[in-house]
Backbone as CSV, one residue per row, in Angstrom:
resi,resn,N_x,N_y,N_z,CA_x,CA_y,CA_z,C_x,C_y,C_z
1,MET,-26.145,-33.784,138.778,-25.177,-34.192,137.807,-24.168,-35.131,138.504
2,THR,-23.688,-36.085,137.743,-22.755,-37.042,138.284,-21.377,-36.416,138.458
3,PRO,-20.534,-37.019,139.309,-19.175,-36.496,139.463,-18.397,-36.485,138.166
4,GLY,-18.599,-37.486,137.310,-17.924,-37.490,136.026,-18.367,-36.311,135.147
5,GLY,-19.614,-35.987,135.204,-20.131,-34.835,134.436,-19.516,-33.520,134.938
6,TRP,-19.394,-33.384,136.266,-18.784,-32.207,136.822,-17.306,-32.084,136.361
7,ILE,-16.609,-33.215,136.389,-15.175,-33.198,135.985,-15.060,-32.766,134.540
8,VAL,-15.861,-33.354,133.667,-15.790,-33.013,132.245,-16.161,-31.548,132.044
9,MET,-17.178,-31.070,132.732,-17.608,-29.678,132.577,-16.504,-28.736,133.075
10,ILE,-15.951,-29.008,134.236,-14.904,-28.139,134.787,-13.669,-28.124,133.852
11,LEU,-13.294,-29.288,133.349,-12.127,-29.350,132.467,-12.381,-28.631,131.143
12,SER,-13.551,-28.778,130.591,-13.829,-28.101,129.317,-13.963,-26.602,129.463
13,VAL,-14.674,-26.138,130.472,-14.819,-24.709,130.683,-13.486,-24.097,131.104
14,GLY,-12.766,-24.792,131.958,-11.437,-24.314,132.373,-10.461,-24.275,131.218
15,GLY,-10.492,-25.277,130.372,-9.577,-25.297,129.218,-9.892,-24.194,128.235
16,ALA,-11.173,-23.970,127.954,-11.548,-22.890,127.040,-11.188,-21.518,127.614
17,THR,-11.395,-21.345,128.915,-11.059,-20.101,129.543,-9.552,-19.869,129.565
18,ALA,-8.777,-20.929,129.820,-7.326,-20.815,129.793,-6.821,-20.476,128.400
19,LEU,-7.387,-21.098,127.385,-7.001,-20.802,126.008,-7.328,-19.357,125.643
20,LEU,-8.480,-18.868,126.040,-8.843,-17.481,125.786,-7.874,-16.539,126.495
21,ALA,-7.552,-16.814,127.737,-6.642,-15.975,128.503,-5.233,-15.968,127.857
22,TRP,-4.765,-17.098,127.428,-3.458,-17.205,126.788,-3.438,-16.422,125.466
23,CYS,-4.508,-16.545,124.678,-4.555,-15.818,123.410,-4.599,-14.306,123.645
24,LEU,-5.367,-13.870,124.584,-5.412,-12.440,124.895,-4.064,-11.954,125.384
25,TYR,-3.407,-12.743,126.223,-2.076,-12.341,126.718,-1.069,-12.226,125.568
26,LYS,-1.075,-13.183,124.683,-0.148,-13.162,123.530,-0.410,-11.981,122.637
27,VAL,-1.662,-11.689,122.371,-1.999,-10.553,121.484,-1.640,-9.231,122.122
28,LEU,-1.926,-9.087,123.393,-1.709,-7.799,124.059,-0.282,-7.564,124.517
29,SER,0.509,-8.605,124.663,1.869,-8.436,125.219,2.973,-8.600,124.187
30,THR,2.639,-8.867,122.926,3.670,-9.042,121.900,4.263,-7.666,121.565
31,PRO,5.569,-7.456,121.791,6.166,-6.149,121.494,6.320,-5.951,119.986
32,GLY,6.078,-4.756,119.551,6.281,-4.421,118.156,5.234,-4.947,117.205
33,SER,4.119,-5.408,117.712,3.105,-5.972,116.845,2.440,-4.906,115.962
34,GLU,2.557,-3.630,116.367,1.944,-2.568,115.563,2.608,-2.431,114.211
35,GLN,3.878,-2.781,114.106,4.597,-2.663,112.827,4.224,-3.779,111.877
36,HIS,3.629,-4.826,112.366,3.304,-5.994,111.532,1.857,-5.919,110.990
37,LEU,1.121,-4.898,111.354,-0.250,-4.776,110.886,-0.273,-4.138,109.525
38,HIS,-0.971,-4.739,108.589,-1.068,-4.239,107.218,-2.510,-4.193,106.795
39,GLY,-2.818,-3.199,105.963,-4.138,-3.143,105.355,-4.064,-3.640,103.935
40,GLN,-5.200,-3.670,103.240,-5.201,-4.158,101.868,-4.403,-3.237,100.953
41,VAL,-4.285,-1.967,101.270,-3.522,-1.045,100.428,-2.050,-1.374,100.480
42,ASP,-1.524,-1.901,101.565,-0.100,-2.195,101.722,0.297,-3.516,101.055
43,MET,-0.642,-4.363,100.718,-0.317,-5.693,100.192,-0.043,-5.628,98.708
44,HIS,0.964,-6.410,98.281,1.309,-6.484,96.857,1.250,-7.957,96.442
45,THR,0.405,-8.245,95.482,0.256,-9.632,94.997,0.838,-9.740,93.605
46,PRO,1.213,-10.934,93.179,1.842,-11.107,91.869,0.958,-10.646,90.694
47,ASP,-0.315,-10.718,90.790,-1.180,-10.298,89.707,-1.156,-8.805,89.460
48,MET,-0.604,-8.039,90.391,-0.477,-6.603,90.191,0.639,-6.237,89.242
49,ASP,1.577,-7.181,88.986,2.694,-6.926,88.082,2.324,-7.097,86.619
50,SER,1.273,-7.844,86.323,0.881,-8.107,84.955,0.299,-6.828,84.311
51,PRO,0.599,-6.626,83.000,0.083,-5.428,82.335,-1.410,-5.497,82.038
């Protein structure tokens, strides 16, 4: 493979891995995220008010 191909491959794989790591960090380290989780039973939509 050419040096340009290696650079593109390393940047793309590294970027995707860094994005995955950042997303996992944000999901696992956000304090109080348990209180923001809702199921379908907890949701109230405007069509539920109609008779």
